[in-house]
Backbone as ProteinMPNN parsed JSONL, in Angstrom:
{"seq_chain_A": "MLPQFEYGDEVRLIRNVRNDGTYPGMNTGALLMRRGAVGCVYDVGTYLQDQLIYRVHFLNEGRTIGCREEELILASAPWIPNLFEFRDDVIATRSLAVRGQVLVKRGQLGSIMKVLRDEPELGIQYHVHFGEGLVLQVPEQSLAMADSTAAIEEVLDGI", "coords_chain_A": {"N_chain_A": [[0.381, -0.955, 0.243], [0.945, 2.31, -1.46], [0.708, 5.22, -0.692], [-1.481, 7.349, -2.444], [-1.144, 10.807, -2.192], [1.352, 12.653, -0.693], [2.691, 14.056, 2.547], [1.382, 17.476, 2.647], [0.764, 18.228, -0.679], [-2.071, 19.638, -1.923], [-5.668, 18.551, -1.773], [-8.517, 17.528, -3.012], [-12.265, 17.092, -1.587], [-14.63, 14.509, -3.144], [-16.346, 14.055, -2.335], [-19.008, 14.545, 0.023], [-18.425, 14.472, 3.382], [-18.865, 12.826, 6.437], [-19.666, 12.248, 9.948], [-18.203, 10.041, 11.617], [-18.246, 9.082, 13.527], [-16.113, 9.293, 15.25], [-15.343, 11.874, 15.551], [-14.831, 14.714, 16.691], [-16.876, 15.485, 18.97], [-19.136, 16.581, 17.78], [-22.101, 15.386, 15.77], [-22.793, 12.071, 15.469], [-23.084, 11.317, 11.806], [-23.655, 14.092, 11.404], [-22.694, 16.085, 9.049], [-19.104, 16.795, 8.034], [-17.827, 17.971, 6.391], [-17.98, 19.987, 3.102], [-18.471, 17.955, -0.501], [-16.06, 18.932, -2.549], [-14.444, 21.071, -0.844], [-11.384, 22.052, 0.111], [-8.309, 20.678, 1.423], [-5.109, 20.062, 2.452], [-2.923, 17.671, 3.08], [-0.686, 16.203, 5.52], [-0.242, 14.179, 7.054], [-0.159, 10.351, 6.964], [-1.154, 7.404, 7.136], [-2.696, 4.488, 8.408], [-5.878, 2.25, 9.466], [-6.967, -0.338, 10.671], [-5.003, -2.107, 8.758], [-5.14, -2.317, 6.255], [-6.598, -0.079, 5.52], [-5.516, 3.072, 3.848], [-5.277, 5.826, 5.905], [-5.873, 9.46, 5.331], [-5.092, 11.795, 7.124], [-6.466, 15.573, 7.266], [-6.373, 18.414, 7.266], [-8.39, 21.276, 6.572], [-8.317, 24.849, 5.941], [-9.731, 26.723, 5.124], [-11.898, 26.419, 7.03], [-10.94, 25.753, 9.145], [-11.232, 22.918, 10.06], [-9.889, 19.245, 10.93], [-10.148, 16.609, 9.193], [-10.088, 12.654, 8.644], [-9.452, 11.432, 6.58], [-10.129, 9.132, 2.689], [-8.644, 7.55, 0.97], [-9.426, 6.682, -1.808], [-11.823, 9.201, -1.416], [-10.668, 11.256, -2.606], [-9.426, 13.691, -4.55], [-6.462, 14.602, -6.023], [-6.116, 18.697, -5.854], [-5.293, 20.312, -7.963], [-6.541, 18.737, -9.369], [-9.101, 19.202, -12.457], [-12.241, 19.887, -11.796], [-16.01, 20.236, -10.861], [-18.424, 22.629, -9.325], [-20.531, 21.322, -8.081], [-24.395, 22.349, -7.673], [-26.424, 21.492, -6.504], [-26.267, 19.347, -3.508], [-27.594, 16.463, -1.869], [-31.289, 15.069, 0.172], [-30.806, 17.644, -1.181], [-33.613, 20.526, -1.939], [-35.604, 21.226, -4.012], [-36.748, 22.92, -7.076], [-38.468, 22.093, -10.86], [-37.177, 23.965, -13.549], [-38.0, 23.802, -16.376], [-40.039, 21.846, -18.383], [-40.768, 17.81, -17.774], [-40.109, 14.832, -19.619], [-40.622, 11.631, -21.094], [-39.593, 9.82, -23.447], [-41.364, 11.522, -24.485], [-43.579, 11.915, -23.125], [-44.455, 14.262, -20.717], [-43.67, 14.334, -18.021], [-43.309, 15.363, -15.537], [-43.999, 19.188, -14.316], [-43.371, 22.209, -15.739], [-42.111, 23.844, -13.034], [-42.149, 21.855, -10.88], [-41.993, 20.409, -7.946], [-39.286, 18.46, -6.216], [-37.416, 16.453, -4.624], [-33.042, 16.103, -3.878], [-32.39, 13.196, -4.719], [-29.864, 11.801, -5.145], [-26.417, 12.468, -6.518], [-24.428, 13.14, -8.74], [-21.528, 12.245, -10.626], [-20.424, 11.124, -12.518], [-19.41, 11.343, -15.506], [-18.261, 12.932, -17.042], [-18.547, 14.496, -19.045], [-21.591, 15.06, -20.286], [-21.59, 16.579, -17.723], [-23.505, 17.603, -14.611], [-25.478, 15.86, -13.234], [-28.418, 14.49, -11.551], [-30.593, 12.886, -9.657], [-33.763, 12.274, -9.397], [-36.744, 12.451, -6.95], [-39.868, 13.083, -7.312], [-42.411, 12.544, -6.511], [-44.85, 10.371, -5.645], [-43.259, 8.612, -5.89], [-41.83, 8.444, -8.047], [-38.651, 9.003, -9.328], [-36.663, 9.99, -11.398], [-33.418, 10.966, -13.502], [-31.626, 13.875, -14.017], [-30.619, 16.214, -15.238], [-28.024, 19.236, -14.138], [-28.991, 22.042, -15.311], [-31.878, 21.947, -15.452], [-32.883, 22.348, -12.692], [-33.445, 24.135, -10.23], [-33.068, 25.921, -6.792], [-35.444, 25.719, -4.722], [-36.124, 26.875, -2.086], [-35.14, 29.669, -2.532], [-36.808, 31.713, -3.007], [-36.832, 33.891, -5.179], [-36.389, 32.354, -7.919], [-38.271, 30.155, -7.621], [-40.335, 32.313, -8.387], [-39.598, 33.185, -10.902], [-39.418, 30.931, -12.12], [-42.69, 30.013, -11.732], [-43.824, 32.053, -12.76], [-43.241, 32.131, -15.591], [-44.858, 30.006, -16.896]], "CA_chain_A": [[0.371, -0.349, -0.283], [1.683, 3.463, -0.693], [0.187, 6.064, -1.191], [-0.916, 8.94, -3.069], [-0.284, 11.488, -1.71], [2.797, 12.627, 0.306], [2.896, 15.392, 3.003], [2.175, 18.946, 2.333], [-0.189, 17.747, -1.129], [-3.277, 20.013, -1.147], [-6.195, 17.497, -2.384], [-10.28, 18.283, -2.472], [-12.815, 16.036, -1.616], [-14.977, 14.292, -3.959], [-18.039, 12.961, -1.493], [-19.452, 14.711, 1.203], [-17.802, 13.322, 4.55], [-19.954, 12.681, 7.849], [-18.769, 11.877, 10.316], [-18.287, 8.336, 11.582], [-18.618, 8.682, 15.693], [-14.398, 9.631, 15.206], [-14.742, 13.538, 15.138], [-15.136, 15.235, 18.642], [-18.894, 17.609, 19.007], [-20.467, 16.765, 16.554], [-23.195, 14.027, 16.242], [-22.472, 10.919, 14.542], [-23.91, 11.046, 10.879], [-23.357, 14.997, 11.257], [-21.649, 16.901, 8.035], [-18.426, 16.982, 8.23], [-17.285, 18.296, 4.856], [-18.594, 19.124, 1.464], [-17.994, 17.431, -1.426], [-14.748, 20.602, -3.045], [-13.57, 21.367, -0.333], [-9.644, 21.535, -0.876], [-7.502, 21.17, 2.064], [-3.51, 19.765, 2.866], [-2.436, 16.65, 3.942], [-0.176, 16.385, 6.925], [-0.253, 12.683, 7.641], [-0.918, 9.514, 6.495], [-1.677, 6.234, 8.799], [-3.095, 3.712, 7.974], [-6.304, 1.843, 9.64], [-6.926, -1.762, 9.916], [-3.823, -2.905, 8.013], [-5.729, -2.122, 4.746], [-7.288, 0.895, 4.165], [-5.107, 4.646, 4.026], [-6.699, 7.628, 5.976], [-4.745, 11.025, 4.912], [-5.567, 14.148, 7.759], [-5.886, 16.623, 6.4], [-7.113, 19.7, 7.397], [-9.04, 22.418, 5.541], [-7.735, 25.771, 6.355], [-10.624, 27.291, 5.512], [-13.479, 25.31, 7.679], [-10.389, 25.472, 10.547], [-10.886, 21.179, 10.787], [-8.582, 19.005, 9.879], [-9.942, 14.88, 9.274], [-9.12, 11.652, 8.984], [-9.735, 11.056, 4.996], [-10.13, 7.476, 2.477], [-7.882, 7.441, -0.644], [-10.508, 7.282, -2.247], [-12.572, 10.358, -1.521], [-9.161, 12.476, -2.907], [-8.012, 14.319, -5.869], [-4.909, 16.886, -6.333], [-6.471, 19.969, -5.459], [-5.015, 20.79, -9.517], [-6.844, 18.644, -10.72], [-10.218, 19.439, -12.507], [-13.478, 20.344, -11.167], [-16.982, 21.71, -12.163], [-18.847, 22.169, -8.817], [-22.75, 20.874, -8.152], [-25.333, 23.141, -6.949], [-27.088, 20.436, -5.391], [-26.46, 18.228, -2.286], [-28.794, 14.719, -0.931], [-31.651, 15.994, 0.79], [-31.898, 19.446, -0.96], [-35.603, 20.585, -2.204], [-35.532, 22.057, -5.736], [-37.955, 22.736, -9.201], [-37.906, 21.49, -12.404], [-37.158, 25.117, -14.077], [-38.929, 22.885, -17.269], [-41.086, 20.038, -17.895], [-39.656, 16.258, -17.919], [-40.322, 13.964, -20.599], [-39.169, 10.663, -20.565], [-40.965, 8.775, -24.642], [-42.897, 12.121, -25.847], [-44.18, 12.278, -22.39], [-44.557, 14.53, -19.87], [-44.308, 13.015, -16.569], [-42.789, 16.517, -14.643], [-44.793, 20.182, -15.516], [-41.95, 22.804, -15.115], [-41.726, 24.434, -11.424], [-43.049, 21.504, -9.877], [-41.22, 20.283, -6.226], [-38.906, 17.289, -6.097], [-35.678, 16.132, -3.788], [-32.006, 15.669, -4.678], [-30.968, 11.507, -4.459], [-28.581, 11.127, -5.828], [-24.928, 13.648, -6.707], [-24.164, 11.913, -10.645], [-19.785, 13.298, -11.572], [-19.616, 9.56, -13.412], [-19.489, 10.959, -16.697], [-18.126, 14.731, -16.862], [-19.401, 15.042, -21.12], [-22.467, 14.885, -19.419], [-22.128, 17.861, -16.802], [-23.768, 17.165, -13.636], [-26.919, 15.103, -12.973], [-28.905, 13.987, -10.166], [-32.185, 11.664, -8.795], [-34.504, 13.208, -8.259], [-37.045, 11.956, -6.38], [-40.649, 14.114, -7.76], [-43.329, 12.948, -4.907], [-44.768, 9.743, -5.887], [-42.341, 6.902, -6.029], [-40.678, 9.361, -9.698], [-37.283, 9.676, -10.038], [-35.746, 11.278, -12.5], [-32.25, 11.516, -13.781], [-31.692, 15.151, -14.401], [-29.57, 17.554, -15.546], [-28.519, 20.867, -13.82], [-29.538, 23.42, -15.364], [-32.863, 22.565, -15.459], [-33.184, 22.344, -11.825], [-33.036, 25.295, -8.807], [-32.831, 25.16, -6.08], [-36.714, 25.351, -4.038], [-36.39, 27.429, -0.941], [-35.37, 31.009, -3.654], [-37.592, 32.469, -3.503], [-36.612, 34.368, -6.202], [-35.879, 30.779, -8.97], [-39.683, 30.366, -7.843], [-41.014, 33.308, -9.253], [-39.486, 33.172, -12.526], [-39.859, 29.415, -12.579], [-44.032, 30.119, -12.077], [-44.29, 33.904, -14.1], [-43.342, 31.497, -17.326], [-45.99, 29.43, -16.541]], "C_chain_A": [[0.975, 1.982, 0.388], [0.807, 4.864, -0.84], [0.106, 7.268, -1.793], [-0.391, 9.838, -3.261], [0.347, 11.453, -0.669], [2.354, 13.932, 1.116], [1.947, 16.486, 2.286], [1.191, 19.315, 0.549], [-1.279, 18.313, -0.916], [-3.898, 19.01, -2.104], [-8.364, 18.109, -2.091], [-11.231, 16.173, -2.407], [-14.008, 15.897, -1.848], [-16.074, 13.861, -3.731], [-17.353, 14.378, -0.365], [-18.799, 13.982, 2.747], [-18.38, 14.104, 5.957], [-18.726, 11.735, 8.693], [-19.692, 10.354, 11.576], [-18.867, 7.565, 13.277], [-17.092, 8.995, 15.662], [-14.205, 10.58, 15.582], [-15.559, 14.152, 16.563], [-15.735, 16.279, 18.258], [-19.041, 17.545, 18.168], [-20.411, 15.142, 16.646], [-22.41, 13.419, 15.727], [-23.092, 11.052, 13.007], [-24.2, 12.223, 10.438], [-22.152, 15.571, 9.974], [-20.627, 17.719, 8.549], [-17.372, 18.4, 7.752], [-17.569, 18.352, 3.414], [-18.038, 18.917, 0.804], [-17.248, 19.338, -2.353], [-14.148, 21.449, -2.253], [-12.011, 20.881, -0.675], [-8.883, 21.913, 0.526], [-5.607, 20.673, 1.491], [-3.402, 18.643, 3.54], [-1.627, 16.343, 4.535], [0.419, 15.459, 7.705], [-1.255, 11.279, 6.537], [-1.0, 7.934, 7.206], [-2.754, 4.835, 8.308], [-4.699, 3.257, 9.308], [-6.592, 0.178, 9.499], [-6.391, -2.389, 9.325], [-4.566, -2.796, 7.27], [-6.674, -0.616, 4.033], [-6.054, 2.387, 4.726], [-5.634, 6.01, 4.454], [-5.505, 8.367, 5.67], [-5.658, 11.842, 6.028], [-5.112, 15.451, 7.058], [-6.43, 17.646, 7.121], [-7.071, 21.117, 6.008], [-9.325, 23.379, 6.175], [-8.989, 26.782, 6.288], [-12.1, 27.952, 5.773], [-12.282, 25.427, 8.936], [-10.959, 24.403, 11.196], [-9.802, 20.142, 9.911], [-9.613, 16.769, 10.294], [-9.855, 14.592, 8.283], [-9.759, 11.217, 7.348], [-10.006, 9.661, 4.392], [-9.357, 7.929, 1.492], [-9.092, 7.58, -1.791], [-11.874, 8.188, -2.264], [-12.047, 11.428, -1.848], [-9.187, 12.717, -3.963], [-6.931, 15.628, -5.102], [-5.776, 17.611, -6.695], [-6.938, 20.649, -7.189], [-5.335, 19.691, -9.487], [-8.359, 18.644, -11.276], [-11.229, 18.718, -12.315], [-14.363, 20.865, -11.037], [-17.196, 21.337, -9.635], [-20.198, 22.362, -8.101], [-23.154, 21.569, -6.849], [-26.151, 22.463, -5.839], [-27.388, 19.72, -4.535], [-27.704, 17.146, -1.922], [-30.011, 15.641, -0.653], [-32.357, 17.692, 0.257], [-33.559, 19.397, -1.571], [-34.949, 21.762, -3.732], [-37.092, 21.611, -6.636], [-37.301, 22.019, -9.768], [-38.458, 23.154, -12.865], [-37.731, 24.732, -15.351], [-39.677, 21.635, -16.918], [-40.109, 18.838, -18.773], [-39.959, 15.859, -18.6], [-39.677, 12.696, -20.575], [-40.442, 10.061, -22.267], [-40.994, 10.073, -25.146], [-43.743, 12.973, -24.465], [-43.851, 12.535, -21.182], [-44.594, 13.56, -17.833], [-43.907, 14.14, -15.569], [-43.31, 17.772, -14.684], [-43.273, 21.225, -14.566], [-42.738, 24.014, -13.729], [-42.295, 23.511, -10.416], [-41.102, 20.483, -8.736], [-40.498, 19.16, -6.682], [-37.717, 17.766, -5.487], [-34.747, 15.745, -4.315], [-32.132, 14.179, -4.015], [-30.648, 11.643, -4.278], [-27.249, 12.483, -6.845], [-25.037, 12.298, -8.063], [-23.351, 12.461, -10.688], [-19.85, 11.736, -12.375], [-18.825, 9.999, -14.752], [-19.713, 12.398, -16.839], [-18.352, 14.815, -18.01], [-20.681, 15.338, -20.878], [-22.696, 15.837, -18.548], [-22.989, 17.106, -15.546], [-25.065, 17.102, -13.943], [-27.156, 14.87, -11.296], [-30.141, 13.619, -10.321], [-32.736, 11.834, -8.388], [-35.881, 12.434, -7.903], [-38.874, 13.553, -5.89], [-41.767, 13.711, -7.481], [-43.839, 10.93, -5.631], [-44.352, 8.284, -6.538], [-41.782, 7.473, -7.715], [-39.76, 9.774, -9.465], [-36.61, 9.951, -10.543], [-34.577, 11.39, -13.031], [-32.228, 13.509, -14.463], [-31.051, 16.289, -14.586], [-30.132, 19.344, -14.364], [-28.926, 22.358, -13.505], [-31.328, 23.254, -16.056], [-33.966, 22.319, -14.148], [-32.797, 23.887, -10.991], [-33.913, 25.361, -7.543], [-33.89, 25.665, -4.969], [-36.753, 26.878, -3.271], [-35.524, 29.305, -1.197], [-36.239, 30.921, -4.141], [-38.17, 33.426, -5.221], [-37.024, 33.586, -7.406], [-37.736, 30.976, -9.259], [-40.691, 31.065, -8.882], [-41.18, 32.961, -10.265], [-39.615, 32.509, -12.702], [-41.957, 29.989, -13.7], [-44.132, 31.79, -13.175], [-44.418, 32.688, -15.687], [-44.131, 30.603, -17.386], [-46.845, 29.385, -17.386]], "O_chain_A": [[1.187, 2.598, 1.433], [0.194, 4.699, -1.894], [0.997, 8.115, -1.852], [0.517, 10.061, -4.062], [0.203, 10.618, 0.224], [1.735, 14.816, 0.525], [1.783, 16.214, 1.097], [0.886, 20.496, 0.381], [-1.874, 17.925, 0.089], [-3.245, 18.542, -3.037], [-9.024, 18.769, -1.288], [-11.039, 15.018, -2.789], [-14.809, 16.628, -1.266], [-16.819, 13.347, -4.566], [-16.268, 14.886, -0.083], [-18.896, 12.763, 2.884], [-18.375, 15.264, 6.368], [-17.721, 11.065, 8.456], [-20.786, 9.979, 11.998], [-19.373, 6.576, 13.807], [-16.865, 8.745, 16.846], [-13.091, 10.764, 16.073], [-16.629, 13.923, 17.129], [-15.52, 17.33, 17.655], [-19.131, 18.556, 17.472], [-19.67, 14.251, 17.061], [-21.318, 13.896, 15.421], [-24.225, 10.629, 13.238], [-24.837, 12.263, 9.385], [-20.935, 15.427, 10.088], [-20.738, 18.773, 9.176], [-16.664, 19.253, 8.287], [-17.517, 17.412, 2.621], [-16.896, 19.372, 0.873], [-17.817, 20.405, -2.584], [-13.457, 22.394, -2.633], [-11.554, 19.936, -1.318], [-8.763, 23.09, 0.866], [-5.084, 20.937, 0.408], [-3.825, 18.634, 4.696], [-1.315, 15.467, 3.728], [1.221, 15.592, 8.629], [-2.276, 11.237, 5.851], [-0.505, 8.07, 8.325], [-3.721, 5.106, 7.597], [-4.655, 4.061, 10.24], [-6.465, -0.448, 8.447], [-6.93, -3.463, 9.058], [-5.309, -3.699, 7.654], [-7.118, -0.258, 2.942], [-5.857, 2.592, 5.924], [-6.161, 6.924, 3.82], [-4.351, 7.945, 5.746], [-6.727, 12.399, 5.779], [-4.122, 16.02, 6.598], [-7.346, 17.151, 7.779], [-6.323, 21.586, 5.15], [-10.277, 23.345, 6.955], [-9.245, 27.543, 7.22], [-12.857, 28.85, 5.406], [-12.833, 25.107, 9.989], [-11.251, 24.433, 12.392], [-9.217, 20.208, 8.83], [-9.585, 16.059, 11.299], [-9.672, 15.243, 7.255], [-10.771, 10.517, 7.373], [-10.16, 8.788, 5.245], [-9.638, 9.093, 1.206], [-9.441, 8.575, -2.427], [-12.83, 7.932, -2.996], [-12.568, 12.514, -1.596], [-8.902, 11.743, -4.66], [-6.76, 16.606, -4.374], [-6.344, 17.405, -7.768], [-7.983, 21.14, -7.616], [-4.294, 19.042, -9.59], [-9.08, 18.009, -10.506], [-11.385, 17.507, -12.476], [-14.224, 22.088, -11.003], [-16.635, 20.532, -8.893], [-20.725, 23.394, -7.684], [-22.732, 21.55, -5.693], [-26.42, 22.805, -4.687], [-28.538, 19.287, -4.456], [-28.832, 17.608, -1.749], [-29.983, 16.8, -1.066], [-33.275, 18.437, 0.601], [-34.376, 18.477, -1.598], [-34.154, 22.646, -4.049], [-37.92, 20.71, -6.765], [-36.216, 21.46, -9.608], [-39.597, 23.588, -12.691], [-38.246, 25.795, -15.697], [-39.876, 20.876, -15.97], [-39.308, 18.833, -19.708], [-40.804, 16.705, -18.893], [-38.523, 12.516, -20.186], [-41.667, 9.95, -22.213], [-40.672, 10.109, -26.334], [-44.302, 14.069, -24.511], [-43.235, 11.758, -20.452], [-45.165, 12.782, -17.069], [-44.256, 13.778, -14.445], [-43.069, 17.885, -15.886], [-42.612, 21.097, -13.536], [-43.728, 24.744, -13.783], [-42.811, 23.905, -9.37], [-39.912, 20.216, -8.903], [-41.013, 18.678, -7.691], [-37.128, 18.841, -5.601], [-34.956, 15.008, -5.278], [-31.964, 14.061, -2.801], [-30.513, 11.849, -3.072], [-27.62, 13.194, -7.779], [-25.493, 11.161, -8.183], [-23.679, 13.639, -10.825], [-18.745, 11.48, -12.854], [-17.857, 9.358, -15.159], [-20.781, 13.008, -16.804], [-18.385, 16.044, -18.057], [-20.934, 16.298, -21.606], [-23.875, 16.153, -18.385], [-23.069, 15.883, -15.651], [-25.725, 17.879, -14.633], [-26.453, 15.001, -10.294], [-30.789, 14.123, -11.239], [-32.816, 11.777, -7.161], [-36.148, 11.625, -8.792], [-39.028, 14.373, -4.984], [-42.613, 14.36, -8.096], [-42.872, 10.321, -6.089], [-44.824, 7.393, -7.244], [-41.329, 6.606, -8.463], [-39.697, 10.995, -9.314], [-35.572, 10.286, -9.972], [-34.555, 12.614, -13.167], [-32.952, 14.0, -15.329], [-31.13, 17.276, -13.854], [-31.115, 20.008, -14.036], [-29.091, 23.187, -12.611], [-31.892, 24.039, -16.818], [-35.186, 22.165, -14.211], [-31.83, 24.575, -11.32], [-35.069, 24.982, -7.35], [-33.257, 26.156, -4.035], [-37.305, 27.858, -3.771], [-35.359, 30.05, -0.232], [-36.633, 30.401, -5.185], [-39.177, 33.531, -5.921], [-37.995, 34.035, -8.015], [-38.365, 31.47, -10.194], [-41.455, 30.647, -9.751], [-42.21, 32.534, -10.786], [-40.168, 32.52, -13.801], [-42.361, 30.17, -14.849], [-44.633, 32.103, -14.255], [-45.335, 32.532, -16.493], [-44.038, 30.221, -18.553], [-47.933, 28.864, -17.137]]}, "name": "protein", "num_of_chains": 1, "seq": "MLPQFEYGDEVRLIRNVRNDGTYPGMNTGALLMRRGAVGCVYDVGTYLQDQLIYRVHFLNEGRTIGCREEELILASAPWIPNLFEFRDDVIATRSLAVRGQVLVKRGQLGSIMKVLRDEPELGIQYHVHFGEGLVLQVPEQSLAMADSTAAIEEVLDGI"}
């Protein structure tokens, strides 16, 4: 097991990191750091002798957390930030159809179920739950934050 990152490397989180119970002063499951945050590696260790753990200091957030190698990329690597996260409430900024049948009308509320970043050529996509068991894969540009009054009014004005 050779570490991919070394002491002093600037790295970026590619996943949200939540407290697994080992971070003091915060509840288990609490969000420690959002994807996209940049920090500096200042220690590399192992967990259960088979996982590399990087101690990363996130200066802007004033927090040091342990990160697994698969949660990190070099800060200099290409990165496109996403606007929404799991459980964010969103609205459709256009009608969404599958095989010509409109399933979601413009202005309909939904909830982010998953952020999809695996195909950079498609841009950021999301699995969005629109109620009654309907989950669609939707491009970022077809959504707006539901708690943004201005965004909701703009969408509704166009209906």
